[in-house]
C-alpha positions as CSV (number, residue, x, y, z in Angstrom):
1,M,127.2,110.6,145.1
2,L,130.7,112.1,144.8
3,I,131.7,112.7,141.2
4,A,135.5,112.7,140.7
5,F,135.2,114.8,137.6
6,P,132.2,117.2,137.9
7,W,132.3,118.0,134.2
8,I,131.2,114.4,133.4
9,A,127.8,115.2,134.8
10,D,127.2,117.9,132.2
11,I,128.4,115.7,129.4
12,A,126.3,112.8,130.6
13,A,123.2,115.0,130.8
14,R,123.7,116.2,127.3
15,M,124.2,112.6,126.0
16,Q,121.0,111.6,127.8
17,S,119.2,114.6,126.2
18,Y,120.4,113.6,122.7
19,A,119.3,110.0,123.3
20,D,115.9,111.1,124.5
21,Q,115.4,113.3,121.5
22,N,116.6,110.7,119.1
23,L,114.1,108.2,120.6
24,V,111.2,110.7,120.3
25,D,112.2,111.3,116.6
26,A,112.4,107.6,115.8
27,L,109.0,106.9,117.4
28,A,107.4,109.7,115.4
29,F,109.1,108.3,112.2
30,S,107.8,104.8,112.8
31,R,104.3,106.2,113.5
32,E,104.3,108.3,110.3
33,L,105.8,105.5,108.3
34,S,103.1,103.0,109.4
35,Q,100.6,105.4,107.9
36,A,102.2,105.6,104.4
37,K,99.6,105.1,101.7
38,D,101.9,104.1,98.9
39,I,105.5,103.6,97.9
40,Q,105.9,107.3,97.1
41,D,104.7,108.3,100.5
42,F,106.9,105.6,102.1
43,T,109.9,106.9,100.2
44,R,109.1,110.6,101.0
45,I,108.8,109.8,104.7
46,N,112.1,107.9,104.7
47,V,114.0,110.7,102.9
48,E,112.6,113.3,105.2
49,F,113.6,111.3,108.2
50,A,117.1,110.7,106.9
51,Q,117.6,114.5,106.2
52,K,116.2,115.4,109.7
53,S,118.4,112.7,111.3
54,F,121.6,114.0,109.6
55,K,120.8,117.6,110.5
56,S,120.1,116.5,114.1
57,M,123.3,114.5,114.3
58,F,125.4,117.4,113.1
59,E,123.7,119.8,115.6
60,Q,124.3,117.4,118.4
61,A,127.9,116.9,117.5
62,K,128.5,120.6,117.4
63,D,126.8,121.1,120.7
64,F,128.8,118.2,122.2
65,L,132.1,119.5,120.9
66,E,131.3,123.0,122.4
67,A,130.4,121.4,125.8
68,C,133.6,119.3,125.8
69,T,135.6,122.4,125.0
70,V,134.1,124.4,127.8
71,S,134.4,121.5,130.2
72,A,138.0,120.9,129.3
73,A,138.8,124.6,129.8
74,K,137.2,124.6,133.2
75,A,139.1,121.4,134.2
76,I,142.4,123.0,133.2
77,R,141.7,126.1,135.2
78,S,140.5,124.4,138.3
79,P,143.1,123.3,140.9
């Protein structure tokens, strides 16, 4: 397959990687949540997941921005 914009492949691979990791995290969360013993345990698991999710989201956004910046710079330099 010929890709008109080669940098798109890297961006797409990163997006797939983020989606895969988010799915793994969500499945682990649901498994842990299903084993909650009481409301305090349920709340703790939810809060921990929310904190982990926000941290992951910001890390993914930072990585994505860096990848886009590098890809844009390469695109500008190439003929």
